[in-house]
N, CA and C atoms as a LAMMPS dump frame, in Angstrom:
ITEM: TIMESTEP
0
ITEM: NUMBER OF ATOMS
285
ITEM: BOX BOUNDS ff ff ff
-5.0000000000000000e+02 5.0000000000000000e+02
-5.0000000000000000e+02 5.0000000000000000e+02
-5.0000000000000000e+02 5.0000000000000000e+02
ITEM: ATOMS id mol type element x y z
1 1 1 N 64.92 472.353 -78.429
2 1 2 C 65.08 472.868 -79.769
3 1 3 C 64.001 472.238 -80.647
4 2 1 N 63.265 473.094 -81.389
5 2 2 C 62.223 472.523 -82.241
6 2 3 C 62.827 471.917 -83.513
7 3 1 N 62.033 471.141 -84.203
8 3 2 C 62.525 470.393 -85.37
9 3 3 C 63.048 471.299 -86.471
10 4 1 N 62.371 472.423 -86.755
11 4 2 C 62.817 473.341 -87.808
12 4 3 C 64.181 473.937 -87.485
13 5 1 N 64.386 474.328 -86.232
14 5 2 C 65.677 474.883 -85.83
15 5 3 C 66.752 473.812 -85.931
16 6 1 N 66.429 472.593 -85.459
17 6 2 C 67.383 471.49 -85.533
18 6 3 C 67.765 471.191 -86.979
19 7 1 N 66.754 471.074 -87.868
20 7 2 C 67.026 470.789 -89.283
21 7 3 C 67.855 471.893 -89.921
22 8 1 N 67.554 473.153 -89.583
23 8 2 C 68.333 474.272 -90.114
24 8 3 C 69.768 474.233 -89.642
25 9 1 N 69.986 473.853 -88.379
26 9 2 C 71.335 473.753 -87.823
27 9 3 C 72.102 472.623 -88.497
28 10 1 N 71.459 471.489 -88.663
29 10 2 C 72.093 470.346 -89.329
30 10 3 C 72.437 470.718 -90.772
31 11 1 N 71.515 471.369 -91.466
32 11 2 C 71.757 471.785 -92.849
33 11 3 C 72.961 472.722 -92.916
34 12 1 N 73.007 473.709 -92.023
35 12 2 C 74.115 474.667 -92.007
36 12 3 C 75.444 473.957 -91.772
37 13 1 N 75.463 473.025 -90.843
38 13 2 C 76.68 472.279 -90.553
39 13 3 C 77.101 471.441 -91.753
40 14 1 N 76.148 470.762 -92.393
41 14 2 C 76.465 469.963 -93.571
42 14 3 C 77.009 470.834 -94.689
43 15 1 N 76.445 472.028 -94.861
44 15 2 C 76.908 472.947 -95.9
45 15 3 C 78.337 473.403 -95.613
46 16 1 N 78.626 473.76 -94.348
47 16 2 C 79.978 474.187 -93.972
48 16 3 C 81.001 473.079 -94.201
49 17 1 N 80.61 471.854 -93.91
50 17 2 C 81.519 470.717 -94.061
51 17 3 C 81.497 470.134 -95.468
52 18 1 N 80.665 470.696 -96.331
53 18 2 C 80.533 470.246 -97.723
54 18 3 C 80.231 468.748 -97.795
55 19 1 N 79.222 468.315 -97.046
56 19 2 C 78.857 466.905 -96.946
57 19 3 C 77.819 466.499 -97.994
58 20 1 N 77.227 467.437 -98.676
59 20 2 C 76.169 467.114 -99.629
60 20 3 C 76.706 466.298 -100.804
61 21 1 N 75.868 465.417 -101.3
62 21 2 C 76.185 464.645 -102.489
63 21 3 C 75.425 465.277 -103.648
64 22 1 N 76.134 465.572 -104.717
65 22 2 C 75.489 466.157 -105.878
66 22 3 C 75.064 465.041 -106.827
67 23 1 N 73.867 465.172 -107.327
68 23 2 C 73.324 464.232 -108.309
69 23 3 C 72.94 465.013 -109.546
70 24 1 N 72.72 464.306 -110.632
71 24 2 C 72.288 464.986 -111.854
72 24 3 C 71.263 464.129 -112.579
73 25 1 N 70.499 464.807 -113.405
74 25 2 C 69.531 464.126 -114.268
75 25 3 C 69.616 464.786 -115.631
76 26 1 N 69.925 464 -116.648
77 26 2 C 69.978 464.513 -118.015
78 26 3 C 68.566 464.653 -118.563
79 27 1 N 68.393 465.6 -119.474
80 27 2 C 67.103 465.757 -120.147
81 27 3 C 67.342 466.076 -121.617
82 28 1 N 66.343 465.779 -122.433
83 28 2 C 66.4 466.017 -123.882
84 28 3 C 65.492 467.183 -124.24
85 29 1 N 65.797 467.846 -125.342
86 29 2 C 64.983 468.998 -125.751
87 29 3 C 63.539 468.6 -126.04
88 30 1 N 63.322 467.34 -126.385
89 30 2 C 61.966 466.861 -126.66
90 30 3 C 61.083 466.837 -125.406
91 31 1 N 61.68 466.899 -124.229
92 31 2 C 60.918 466.881 -122.981
93 31 3 C 60.305 468.241 -122.643
94 32 1 N 60.765 469.315 -123.282
95 32 2 C 60.228 470.65 -123.023
96 32 3 C 58.822 470.763 -123.599
97 33 1 N 57.992 471.539 -122.932
98 33 2 C 56.625 471.794 -123.381
99 33 3 C 56.496 473.295 -123.61
100 34 1 N 55.915 473.683 -124.767
101 34 2 C 55.74 475.106 -125.06
102 34 3 C 54.661 475.697 -124.157
103 35 1 N 54.984 476.828 -123.534
104 35 2 C 54.065 477.538 -122.657
105 35 3 C 54.119 479.013 -123.047
106 36 1 N 53.136 479.472 -123.81
107 36 2 C 53.138 480.832 -124.383
108 36 3 C 54.359 480.986 -125.274
109 37 1 N 55.23 481.947 -124.991
110 37 2 C 56.412 482.197 -125.822
111 37 3 C 57.659 481.493 -125.296
112 38 1 N 57.521 480.747 -124.21
113 38 2 C 58.65 480.062 -123.583
114 38 3 C 58.451 478.548 -123.638
115 39 1 N 59.504 477.83 -123.299
116 39 2 C 59.438 476.377 -123.181
117 39 3 C 59.769 476.014 -121.743
118 40 1 N 59.057 475.038 -121.208
119 40 2 C 59.359 474.653 -119.838
120 40 3 C 59.474 473.151 -119.677
121 41 1 N 60.237 472.801 -118.672
122 41 2 C 60.518 471.413 -118.346
123 41 3 C 60.117 471.212 -116.892
124 42 1 N 59.36 470.164 -116.609
125 42 2 C 58.845 469.942 -115.257
126 42 3 C 59.585 468.812 -114.562
127 43 1 N 59.945 469.062 -113.303
128 43 2 C 60.523 468.044 -112.432
129 43 3 C 59.676 467.971 -111.169
130 44 1 N 59.514 466.803 -110.626
131 44 2 C 58.815 466.628 -109.361
132 44 3 C 59.807 466.822 -108.215
133 45 1 N 59.334 467.45 -107.136
134 45 2 C 60.198 467.702 -105.986
135 45 3 C 60.766 466.393 -105.437
136 46 1 N 59.994 465.317 -105.472
137 46 2 C 60.518 464.046 -104.976
138 46 3 C 61.671 463.524 -105.838
139 47 1 N 61.807 464.002 -107.09
140 47 2 C 62.915 463.605 -107.963
141 47 3 C 64.198 464.364 -107.638
142 48 1 N 64.061 465.694 -107.431
143 48 2 C 65.256 466.538 -107.333
144 48 3 C 65.336 467.362 -106.053
145 49 1 N 64.428 467.148 -105.135
146 49 2 C 64.464 467.892 -103.886
147 49 3 C 63.723 469.217 -103.992
148 50 1 N 63.927 470.061 -102.996
149 50 2 C 63.213 471.335 -102.889
150 50 3 C 63.668 472.372 -103.912
151 51 1 N 64.818 472.179 -104.502
152 51 2 C 65.274 473.117 -105.523
153 51 3 C 66.033 474.312 -104.995
154 52 1 N 66.58 474.212 -103.787
155 52 2 C 67.274 475.361 -103.208
156 52 3 C 68.681 475.533 -103.769
157 53 1 N 69.249 474.509 -104.359
158 53 2 C 70.609 474.609 -104.892
159 53 3 C 70.696 473.87 -106.228
160 54 1 N 69.99 474.386 -107.223
161 54 2 C 69.96 473.756 -108.541
162 54 3 C 70.927 474.435 -109.494
163 55 1 N 71.548 473.651 -110.35
164 55 2 C 72.375 474.172 -111.433
165 55 3 C 71.834 473.583 -112.728
166 56 1 N 71.594 474.447 -113.711
167 56 2 C 71.118 474.006 -115.026
168 56 3 C 72.279 474.142 -115.999
169 57 1 N 72.561 473.067 -116.727
170 57 2 C 73.633 473.087 -117.722
171 57 3 C 73.067 472.712 -119.089
172 58 1 N 73.475 473.469 -120.086
173 58 2 C 73.07 473.238 -121.476
174 58 3 C 74.211 472.507 -122.175
175 59 1 N 73.859 471.473 -122.935
176 59 2 C 74.877 470.715 -123.652
177 59 3 C 75.219 471.428 -124.953
178 60 1 N 76.519 471.664 -125.161
179 60 2 C 76.976 472.305 -126.392
180 60 3 C 77.145 471.248 -127.486
181 61 1 N 77.334 471.706 -128.708
182 61 2 C 77.463 470.778 -129.841
183 61 3 C 78.631 469.817 -129.687
184 62 1 N 79.706 470.235 -128.996
185 62 2 C 80.875 469.37 -128.82
186 62 3 C 80.708 468.387 -127.654
187 63 1 N 79.53 468.391 -127.004
188 63 2 C 79.246 467.467 -125.919
189 63 3 C 79.557 468.009 -124.531
190 64 1 N 80.269 469.125 -124.45
191 64 2 C 80.562 469.737 -123.16
192 64 3 C 79.321 470.473 -122.659
193 65 1 N 79.326 470.802 -121.377
194 65 2 C 78.197 471.502 -120.768
195 65 3 C 78.612 472.904 -120.344
196 66 1 N 77.649 473.828 -120.45
197 66 2 C 77.845 475.182 -119.946
198 66 3 C 76.687 475.533 -119.022
199 67 1 N 76.985 476.232 -117.939
200 67 2 C 75.954 476.634 -116.984
201 67 3 C 75.134 477.76 -117.601
202 68 1 N 73.811 477.664 -117.483
203 68 2 C 72.918 478.717 -117.96
204 68 3 C 72.054 479.194 -116.79
205 69 1 N 71.625 480.436 -116.868
206 69 2 C 70.763 480.992 -115.829
207 69 3 C 69.313 480.96 -116.299
208 70 1 N 68.739 479.789 -116.208
209 70 2 C 67.354 479.607 -116.613
210 70 3 C 66.428 480.042 -115.478
211 71 1 N 65.226 480.454 -115.838
212 71 2 C 64.224 480.794 -114.836
213 71 3 C 63.703 479.511 -114.2
214 72 1 N 63.634 479.502 -112.875
215 72 2 C 63.161 478.339 -112.13
216 72 3 C 61.943 478.759 -111.327
217 73 1 N 60.842 478.026 -111.503
218 73 2 C 59.591 478.324 -110.782
219 73 3 C 59.148 477.087 -110.021
220 74 1 N 58.505 477.314 -108.881
221 74 2 C 57.907 476.219 -108.112
222 74 3 C 56.397 476.368 -108.121
223 75 1 N 55.717 475.235 -108.212
224 75 2 C 54.264 475.233 -108.107
225 75 3 C 53.84 473.877 -107.563
226 76 1 N 53.16 473.886 -106.42
227 76 2 C 52.746 472.66 -105.734
228 76 3 C 53.941 471.734 -105.548
229 77 1 N 53.9 470.536 -106.086
230 77 2 C 55.005 469.591 -105.904
231 77 3 C 55.907 469.507 -107.135
232 78 1 N 55.93 470.579 -107.933
233 78 2 C 56.739 470.608 -109.159
234 78 3 C 57.681 471.792 -109.187
235 79 1 N 58.77 471.616 -109.915
236 79 2 C 59.717 472.682 -110.212
237 79 3 C 59.811 472.766 -111.725
238 80 1 N 59.683 473.982 -112.268
239 80 2 C 59.699 474.198 -113.71
240 80 3 C 60.941 474.981 -114.109
241 81 1 N 61.618 474.495 -115.138
242 81 2 C 62.753 475.195 -115.738
243 81 3 C 62.23 475.833 -117.017
244 82 1 N 62.427 477.147 -117.17
245 82 2 C 61.888 477.875 -118.318
246 82 3 C 63.03 478.445 -119.151
247 83 1 N 62.907 478.32 -120.488
248 83 2 C 63.926 478.808 -121.407
249 83 3 C 63.251 479.208 -122.715
250 84 1 N 63.929 480.029 -123.51
251 84 2 C 63.34 480.515 -124.758
252 84 3 C 63.257 479.434 -125.845
253 85 1 N 64.159 478.47 -125.822
254 85 2 C 64.163 477.363 -126.783
255 85 3 C 64.483 476.071 -126.041
256 86 1 N 63.943 474.94 -126.474
257 86 2 C 64.295 473.675 -125.829
258 86 3 C 65.755 473.313 -126.119
259 87 1 N 66.396 472.603 -125.197
260 87 2 C 67.792 472.205 -125.381
261 87 3 C 68.065 470.913 -124.611
262 88 1 N 69.1 470.21 -125.027
263 88 2 C 69.586 469.048 -124.291
264 88 3 C 70.452 469.565 -123.159
265 89 1 N 70.35 468.944 -122.012
266 89 2 C 71.145 469.406 -120.894
267 89 3 C 71.01 468.499 -119.69
268 90 1 N 71.351 469.079 -118.538
269 90 2 C 71.211 468.335 -117.286
270 90 3 C 70.943 469.302 -116.149
271 91 1 N 70.32 468.766 -115.116
272 91 2 C 70.066 469.539 -113.902
273 91 3 C 70.885 468.871 -112.801
274 92 1 N 71.616 469.671 -112.05
275 92 2 C 72.45 469.18 -110.965
276 92 3 C 71.809 469.654 -109.658
277 93 1 N 71.698 468.746 -108.709
278 93 2 C 70.987 469.056 -107.461
279 93 3 C 71.609 468.298 -106.31
280 94 1 N 71.353 468.774 -105.09
281 94 2 C 71.84 468.108 -103.885
282 94 3 C 70.924 466.951 -103.542
283 95 1 N 71.497 465.853 -103.208
284 95 2 C 70.727 464.661 -102.844
285 95 3 C 70.832 464.427 -101.358
């Protein structure tokens, strides 16, 4: 069995058994950078992984979080979260 097949099998088994550990990283609206008409936030793949199972949450005024469907782009060793306005929030990812 080659390494890619083995890794895929291990990943599938871990997913079925729900063995993944979820981690999060909070971010502030000041971290967003304006890019044309949108704002984007950059994360390095070594910080949050490949980005295959990311959840973006926006912090509401009462301090609670709500899941948002932000655009996620990959480029080289970075993952970019794009939104129309900067916001405080967190990114949840598998570790």
